[in-house]
N, C-alpha and C positions, 0 to 999 in steps of 0.2 A: 606150850605146844599142843596141838591137836593129838589126842590118843591115836596111834595108827595099829591096826591089826597086821603085827608083823609075820606072824606063822605062815599064813598062807602065801604072802608075797616072798617071803625067804625060800619056801619050798619050791614054788612055780619060777622064781628067778634063778635059783640054782641049776633046775632042769633045763632052761632056757640057754644059760651060758655053756652047758655041755653040748646042747645042740648047735651052737653057735661053733664051739669049738670042732665039731664035725664038719661044719661047713669049711671051715679054714683047712682042715686036713684033705678033705675032698679037692678044694680048689689049688692047694699046692702042686697037685699034679698038671694043673692048667693056669698058672699064674699069668695074668694079664695086668701089665704096669702102665701106668700114665703119670703126669705130672701136674699137680697143682700150681707148683711153683719150681723154681730151679732146683731146690734142695728139698722138695716135699713130694715125695713118691705116694701114690695111691692104688691100690691093687684091687682086682674084682672081688677079693675077699673081704677087703675093708668095706666095700659097698654093700655086697650081699648080707654080711653080718649085720651091717647096720640096718637096712631094711627090714631083716627078719625081726630083730630085737624091738625096733621102732613099733612095728605092727603088734608085736606080742605084748609089749608094755602098755601101748595105748588101749588095747583090749581089756588088759588087766588092771589098769589104773587110769580110767579114761578121764580123771579129774586134775591129773598132775600134767605138770609142763615138760617140756623135752629140750634137751641140748646134747648135741653130739658133734664131734670132730668133722662128721661127713655129712651134715645136715645144716642147711641154712638156719641160723639163730631167728626163729621166729619170735623171740622176746617173751614166749609164754613162761620161761623161768622167772620173768619179772611180775607175770599176773597171778601166779598160783602159790599156793604155800609151800607145796612140795613139788619138785622136778627130777627127773631122771637126767643123770650125765653120764654119757657113754663115750669112750675111745674104742670103736669096733676091734682095732688091733693097733695096740701100743707097742712099738718096735717093728714098725712096716719093713725097715731093712732087713732086720733079722729075718723076717718072714720070707722076704724075697730071696735072701742068701741061704734059706733052709738052716738057720740056726736055731736051737731050740730056747730061744728067750723072748718070744714075742707073747703078749698076753691080751686078754680081752678084760677091759676095765670098766665096772659099772658101779656108780654110786647114786643113792637116793639123797637128795639134799633138802633140808627144810629152811627155806629162806637163803641163808648163807653157812648152813652148819651141815656136814655129812653126817647122816644117822645110820645109813646101811652102805655097806662097801663089799663088792665082789670083785675079786681079781682071779682069773682063771689061766693056767698055762696048759694049753692043749697037748703039747709035746711030753711036757713032764708030769701031767695029771695033778699038777697041785692046783687045789682050789682053796683060796684064801677068802675067808669071809670075816667082817666085824659088824657089831651092832653097837652103837653109842651106848655106853655105861653097862656093856654086857660082855667085853672082851672080843678078843681076836682068836682066829682058829685056822688050822691049815689041814684040811681033810679031817675035819671034826675034832682035831686034837688041840687044846689049848696053847697057844704060841705066846713067847714073850721075847724082848730084846734082850741081848747079853749085857754084862754089868762091868765090861772093862773101864778101866779108869784112865790108861795112857793112851795117847793118840798112836805112839810107837808101836803098841801091841796090836792095833787094830787092822783090819782088812777092808779096804775101801773098794766099792764098785762105782765105776764110771764108764761112760761110753767111749769108743774107740776113737771117736772124732774130737774127744776133750781131753786124751790123754797127753797130747804135746802141751796143751794148757796147764795142765797139773805140773807136768815136769818142770816147766819154765819157772815155776814158783820158787823151785830151789830150795824147799824146807820139807821137813817130814821125809827124808830121803829113805828112811828105813820102812816106811809103811809099805804093805803089800796091796799092790793095786790089781784089780779083775777087771778086764774090758768086757762088758756086756751091753746089749740094747735093752729097751724098755724100762723108762724110769719107774713104772708101776712096780716091775718084777723086781728092780733092784731094791726098791723100798720094802716090798714084800718079804724079802730074804732077809733085810735087816731086821724087820719085825720078828721073823721066825728065828733070828740068831744065827744064820749061816754066814751073814755079812755084817759088819760092824758099822759102816757108814755108806749111805748112798748119797752121790753128789751130783749135781749139774751146775756148770755155769751158765747155760744158754736158757733164754726165755722158755717158758711153759705156758700151757693153758690149764683151765680147770679142769678138763676131761683126762689130763695126763696124771692129775694128782689127787683128785678127790677121795677116790676109794682108798688110795693108799694113804692118805692124811689119816683117815679114821682107824686104818688098820695099825698103823705104827703107834698111834695115841693109844689106842685100846690094848696094846702089847707092851705099854709102859716107856715108849721112848717119844720122840717128838720130831717135827718137821718145822722147818723154817727157811728163810733165804738166807744166802751167805752171809748178808749184813746183819743177820739175826732177828730180821722181822717176820711177824707173824703172816702166815698164808692166807689171804682173803679170796673168798669165792663169790660169784655172782656180781661181779663188778661191771662196769660198763664196758670195758675193752677185754676182759676175761684173761688178760696177760699177768703173768707170774714172772718176776725178773730172773729168779735162780732159785735153787732148792740144794737143802742137805736135809738128812735125816739120819739120826742114831739115837744112842740113850743119851740122858740130859746132860751127863758129865762131858762125853766127848764132844757134842755137838757145840756147847758154852766154849769148850777149850779151842774148836776149830775157830770158831767165830772171832774170839779174841786174836787169834793168829792172823786171820784175815784182815782185821781192823788194825793190827800192828803194821802188817806188809802194806797197807795203804796210806799209812800216817806220812805226812810231809816230811822229807828227810831234812 
């Protein structure tokens, strides 16, 4: 891997994400919503943050590729050794409904491996940062996943739209469930030890998970699909089947339970 001068990139990206957070707060007073598809809202804040960060990062790192939820995939990610992967607002519905759960999620990816991760919640002012092989931090303080061993002792974060699916599984009835938006924020809270497991049954894209992937791995946890498979980035279709994140023990146990649930009767 080519040596990268991280220090200037880190410093300038942190500044840029805080500025992007100010954009989100300003536009909260005048939200304009349209729909990319029936269940995919996009706001003027998504678009303005996307444009601001794209210009900023292309000036900072002109040789890097670009991938964002709110940009057409120009395939530069396939041509460049490093590329930026952005979700301008992860948790757009939370943003629309004025819930303090949305984040700006940015990762620097070397081919298929996240090497820098930034997740910023403008409402709570939690700034999560991770660097490959150097650890994970929240507001400059080193963070780690918890060490709980038993699933029944865990607190799980899941989106409101997926709570019914979880309830229908009819197992782990004692587990505490927290409903919240933004998969990146859910995983960041697991990395911080505030939540034990983050879970989503629905398909994700690279921009949803890349920064959070590095954050939780550097915090001593892991991220995988519900079937227990590794998450792969920079694929042809950029689709990820499902996701769970937590410490190694509880995620492995949960994968086993899901597999048992799907075994032929």
